[in-house]
Each structure stands twice: as C-alpha cells, then as structure tokens.
N, C-alpha and C positions, 0 to 999 in steps of 0.2 A: 950527230945526224943534218940533213941537208934537207933542200927544199920544203922550208917550213913556211905554209901560208898565215899564220895566225902570229898576232901579235902575245905576248905575255901580259894580265891580266895586272894591270898595277896595281900594288901591295903596300902603298904609302897610306896605311890609314889604321884606324885602330878598331872599329867597330860597326857591326854589319847586323842585318836584320832579314832574314828569309820569310817571304811572303808566298806561300801555297795554298791550294786548293785542298788536298788530301794528304790524309797519312800516307806515307812512303813515297810522296812525289818526290821531296828532294833526295833519298837514298837512292833513285835511278842512276846516279853518277856526280849531283852537288856534294853529297856529304863526302866525299873523298877531299873535293877540297877544302871542304868545312875542315874535315881532319888535320890539313897541313895547317892550315890557318892557325886554328886553335893553339896549334904546337908552338905556333910561332906566340902565343902570346895574344893573338887577337880577339875579341869577343865577338861571340855571332850568337844571335836569338831566332828562334822559330817562331813565327804566327800562321797558323793553320787557318784556313776558314771555314771548314768542315771537319767534324770527325772521321768521315768515309763511310758512315754507315749505309750507302748503300750499294756498297762495293762486293758484296760477298750473296750470291745468289741464294745459298742453305740457310742464312742464317739473319732473323730477321732485325731491321735497324736499329730496334731498341736494345739488342744485346752485340751487334757487331760495332756499334758508335762506343761505346766506354771498353770494348777490348779493343779496337784497333787506337783509340786513343792512347793507351796503356804501352803498346806497341811501341809508338811514335817517341814517346815519352823515354823508353829505352834505348830505342834507336837514336835519338841524339844523344843520350848519355854518352854513346860508345865513342862519340865522334866528339866531345867535350862541347857541345852546344850549350850555353849559359841557361836556358831557358826555354820552353816550352809554351804558346799561350794557344787558345781556341773561339774563333769568333763566335760558333754556334750557327752558321748557316747551315741549310740543308744542303745535303751532298746530292749532286746529281742536277739540281735545278737554281745553282748559284746565276744570279744576274746581274750584268753589270749595272751599274747606276749608281745615283747620289748616297745611299745609304751603307754601299760597299765603299764608295772614297771616303767616307767619311769616318768609318772603322778603321780602314787601315790609313789615314792618314793622323787620326788619333795616335793608333801604334808609333807611326813616325815622330810624333812631336814627345812620344813618352819615353822613346828609346833613344834616338836624337843618332841614327845610323850616318856614317858617310858611303855606308854601300847597300844597296838593296840587290837580294836573289829572288828569283824565281825561276819560272818553269815557260816555256816554249809559248809566246801567245800567237802564234801564227795559225793557220787553219789545219795545218799537216805535218807530220811527220817525215822527214826523209830528205833524203838530197835534190836540190832541183834537178829534172830531166833524168831522174831516178826512179825506184819504187816509193809510192807516198801512202800512205795511211791518214784519216784524219785524225786530229786532235780534239779532245774531250773539250765539250763546251765550259766545263767549270775552270778547267786548265788558261782557256783565253779570258774569260771573264777576269779572272782573278788578276791575270798577267795585265790585263790592258788598265784594270783599276787602279793596280799599284803604279805603272808609269804615269798616271793622271796624279794620284794621290802624291805622289812625291813632290809635284808642283802646288797642289793644294796644302802641303803640310808648310810650306813656307810664306803661304797668302794671308796675313792677320783676317783680312775679310772676307775670306772663303770659310764655310764652317766658322761663324763666330760664335757660337755655342763652346767650341773647344776652348776660346780663352775663360769661358766661365768655368771651364772644369780646371783651370790655372794649366792650361797646356801653351806655353806659349809658342810661336811659330819656329820651326825649323827647317832651313832649305841647304842644311849641308849634306844631303844625300846626292852625290856628285855623280857617281855611277850606278845605273839599273842595268842588271846581268841575270841574260834568261838563256839557262842550262837548256840542253836539248832543243834548239833553234835548227830549222835546217840549214840557214845561212849565219853561220858563228863569224866571230871576227877576231875573239881572243881566245886563251886558254890559258889553264892551270896545270904545274907539271906537276902530278900527283905519284911520282917514281918514289916509292916508299909508303904510300900511304892506304894506296890501295885495300889493305889487308881490314883496315880499317873501315872502310866503304861498305866492302862484302860484308864484313861483320854486322854492319848497322843495318843492312837491308835483311839480312837472316831473322832480326830481332822481329820483323813482320809474319810471325810465322801462321797466324789465324789466317790472313790474307794471302799469302803464297802457298797456301795447303791445298788450294781449289787448282794450282798450275803442277799437277804432276810432275811434269818435264820439265822445267823452269830451274834452271843453277844459276845462284846470285852470283858464283865467279866466274861462270862463262860468259854470263851478259856483260857484268861490268868489265872484265879484264878484256873484252872484243872491242868496248866501244872506245876504253881506256887507248889503248894501241892503236887503234884509227885516229884519235886525236894527239896521242903522241906524234903521230909522222904528221900532221898538220903544225903542230908546235915546233917540233923540232928536237925531240926528247923521248924518251921510252914511254911513258904512260902518261896522259893528259884529259881531262874535262874542260869540253868546250862551251864559251858564251857569246851570245849576242849580246855587245855593250853598248848602250846609250849612256853618252855624258851630257852631264847639266853644269 
C-alpha cells in the first residue's frame, strides 16, 4: 500500500504496562496490538484505575464492578496479557492529582516497563476538522497522570515513600503511547491479530448488552482498516507516541 502517513511503532522492547481508566478501554483497539506483541514473546501487563462500576445504568455499582472486573480478566487472557490489576478508584469521578500519579508511579517501579500504553488524553475523539465527540473525564485524568508518572517513577526524590516500600526508581519507560488519539503519530500492523482483538472485546458481555446494535467485529475492523491506510498495511491500530 502507498500513501502511509504514520511511522511503525518501535518494537525493540520486552515489557509494557497498559494503564487505563475502565474495563474495556483497551479492547476498543489496543488489544489487537497486545495480541501481536504477546505472540512475539513480549510481556504486557494491565493496570485498571477503576472497575467501571458506574458504566451500566441498569446494574448497581456494587454488582457491576465485580462483573466488569471479571470480564476484563477474561478479555486480557484472550490476548495474552500477563496480569490485570485494579487500583480501586471510583468510576466516573477519577481526578488528576498526586494520589493518582503516586499509584501509577508505584506500578511503573514495580513492573519496570519499557513502554507505557493508555487511551486518548485529549478533550475529544475524532479527526481535527471533522466530527468530534467529547472524551471522558476519567480517560483524560488517567492518561495525563500516566504521562507525568512516567517521569515521577524515575525520580527518587518524588514520592520518597516508594523507596520505603522497596521500590527503586525506574526511568526506563521510553515510549508513552496513547491509542485512539485524534492526532496519531505511529501505528501497529495488526494484520492477522484482529480476530483476537474482537474476541477480547466480546468478553465484555455484561457491558455490551446495553448496546443492541453494536457489533465488535464491524467497529474494530472499520477502525483497523482506516489505520491500515495511514500505516500502509491492511489493518493497523494507531497511537500518539511521546518519547522520553
């Protein structure tokens, strides 16, 4: 294919940590890239800030939280993620601030990733100049906290209490990658891995049941075909990448 406008996301790394606000955030695109990476022997771990308990109008949070956490664990297993952890923040009211930065920095020091993955930090979804929709406050708070925590994790004089926990600084996270950004810079060729991404999204049965006309295959394939045109391949997932 010709006319590629994105660079391939570098893959000369071994460990990644994906940090997002809700169960299913990774499954709307990034999970297909995770399937590719784990098939190549890379380690990818998931950190969820909430359990998504406020995401289903007909199910009380105390019931939906455990259900959605279980669905995320099954979903992660489909694409070979090594682990899933939950920070326990309240869905819908996540605030950017020092506690969130500290908790994410703690996870970065613990897992020592070379790559960090999250979801769109910008205020909207959609292409500049085209249709745009507002992004979730939780998504924005988590993504911006991750961007800062990547630096916090490498500085021993920020969150010194982490040293008391035996967590030495880790400044080795050299790429911070945001899936779903309206201004992507890189792509990952997921040709041959989309089916795993679709299967991973389908594991969110409780959440998806509220959307009668939503088809995971149609949604993910449409996005992947568009990404493929930008990367110059059949199917791709796109990311806005910050280098550190």
